C-alpha positions as CSV (number, residue, x, y, z in Angstrom):
1,M,-20.9,3.0,-9.5
2,E,-18.7,1.0,-7.1
3,A,-17.9,2.2,-3.6
4,N,-14.5,3.9,-2.9
5,H,-12.6,1.9,-0.4
6,G,-9.6,4.2,-0.3
7,K,-6.2,4.5,-2.0
8,L,-2.7,2.9,-1.7
9,L,0.0,5.5,-2.0
10,V,3.6,4.5,-2.7
11,Y,6.1,7.1,-1.6
12,A,9.5,6.6,-3.2
13,P,12.6,8.7,-3.9
14,N,13.1,9.6,-7.5
15,L,16.6,8.0,-7.8
16,A,17.9,5.5,-10.2
17,S,19.5,3.5,-7.4
18,C,16.1,2.4,-6.0
19,R,14.3,1.6,-9.3
20,K,14.5,-2.1,-8.9
21,R,13.0,-2.0,-5.4
22,L,10.3,0.4,-6.5
23,K,9.4,-1.8,-9.4
24,L,8.8,-4.8,-7.0
25,I,6.9,-2.7,-4.4
26,R,4.8,-1.0,-7.1
27,A,3.8,-4.4,-8.6
28,A,2.8,-5.7,-5.1
29,A,0.9,-2.5,-4.3
30,E,-0.9,-2.4,-7.7
31,K,-1.9,-6.1,-7.3
32,T,-3.2,-5.4,-3.8
33,A,-5.1,-2.3,-5.0
34,R,-6.6,-4.1,-7.9
35,K,-7.8,-7.2,-5.9
36,L,-9.3,-4.9,-3.2
37,N,-10.8,-2.4,-5.6
38,L,-8.6,0.5,-4.2
39,S,-7.1,3.4,-6.1
40,F,-3.3,3.5,-6.5
41,E,-0.8,6.3,-6.9
42,I,2.9,6.7,-6.8
43,V,4.3,9.8,-5.1
44,A,7.9,10.6,-6.1
45,F,10.0,12.8,-3.9
46,K,13.4,14.3,-4.4
47,G,16.2,13.7,-2.0
48,V,18.7,11.3,-0.7
49,E,18.4,7.5,-0.7
50,A,15.4,6.7,1.4
51,P,13.2,3.7,2.1
52,I,10.0,3.2,0.0
53,Y,6.8,3.5,1.9
54,V,3.2,2.3,1.2
55,Y,0.4,4.2,2.8
56,Y,-3.3,3.7,3.0
57,K,-5.5,6.8,2.5
58,D,-9.3,7.0,3.0
59,G,-10.8,10.2,1.8
60,A,-9.6,13.4,3.6
61,K,-8.1,11.4,6.5
62,E,-4.3,11.4,7.1
63,P,-2.6,8.6,5.2
64,I,-1.4,5.8,7.5
65,P,1.8,3.8,6.8
66,L,1.3,0.1,5.9
67,Y,4.8,-0.9,4.7
68,C,8.4,0.3,4.7
69,D,11.0,-1.6,2.6
70,K,13.9,-0.5,4.9
71,N,16.2,-0.3,1.8
72,E,16.0,-4.1,1.6
73,E,14.9,-6.2,-1.3
74,Q,11.8,-8.4,-0.8
75,N,9.8,-10.5,-3.1
76,P,6.3,-9.3,-4.2
77,E,4.5,-11.9,-2.2
78,Q,6.1,-10.8,1.0
79,V,5.1,-7.2,0.3
80,C,1.5,-8.2,-0.5
81,R,1.3,-10.3,2.7
82,A,2.6,-7.3,4.8
83,L,0.1,-5.0,3.1
84,R,-2.8,-7.4,3.6
85,S,-1.9,-8.0,7.3
86,M,-1.8,-4.3,8.1
87,M,-5.0,-3.6,6.2
88,F,-6.7,-6.4,8.1
89,V,-5.7,-5.0,11.4
90,L,-6.8,-1.5,10.4
91,S,-10.2,-2.9,9.4
92,F,-11.0,-3.3,13.1
93,H,-10.4,0.4,13.8
94,P,-13.6,2.5,13.7
95,K,-11.8,5.3,11.8
96,Y,-11.3,3.0,8.8
97,S,-14.9,1.8,8.1
98,A,-14.1,1.5,4.4
99,L,-11.7,-1.3,5.2
100,K,-14.2,-3.0,7.5
101,R,-16.6,-3.3,4.5
102,I,-13.9,-5.2,2.5
103,R,-12.5,-7.2,5.4
104,K,-13.6,-10.5,3.9
105,A,-11.9,-9.6,0.6
106,I,-8.7,-8.8,2.5
107,I,-8.8,-12.2,4.2
108,R,-9.4,-14.1,1.0
109,F,-6.8,-12.2,-1.0
110,S,-3.5,-14.1,-1.3
């Protein structure tokens, strides 16, 4: 059984107007999760037009934001790069020891 290194959560409004942005961010987050052996989940919320967020969650700890799309379109590589950069920084925090264990994989992933 492989070690659990956490989970990427994509929080997105359940609106048709942001489906294109969600598809792009979902693809980038899924790719990142797959490459780093993380779980992945989409959390839909009802409400007004809002940015799409990607959080990292490790066990029972509070999720920490990694990425916000700011209602702007980006390409998947930019999103992956942003996620990787934030996860690399978090890997130095003692609270996120799971990321420390995969730091080399975070650096190699492109």
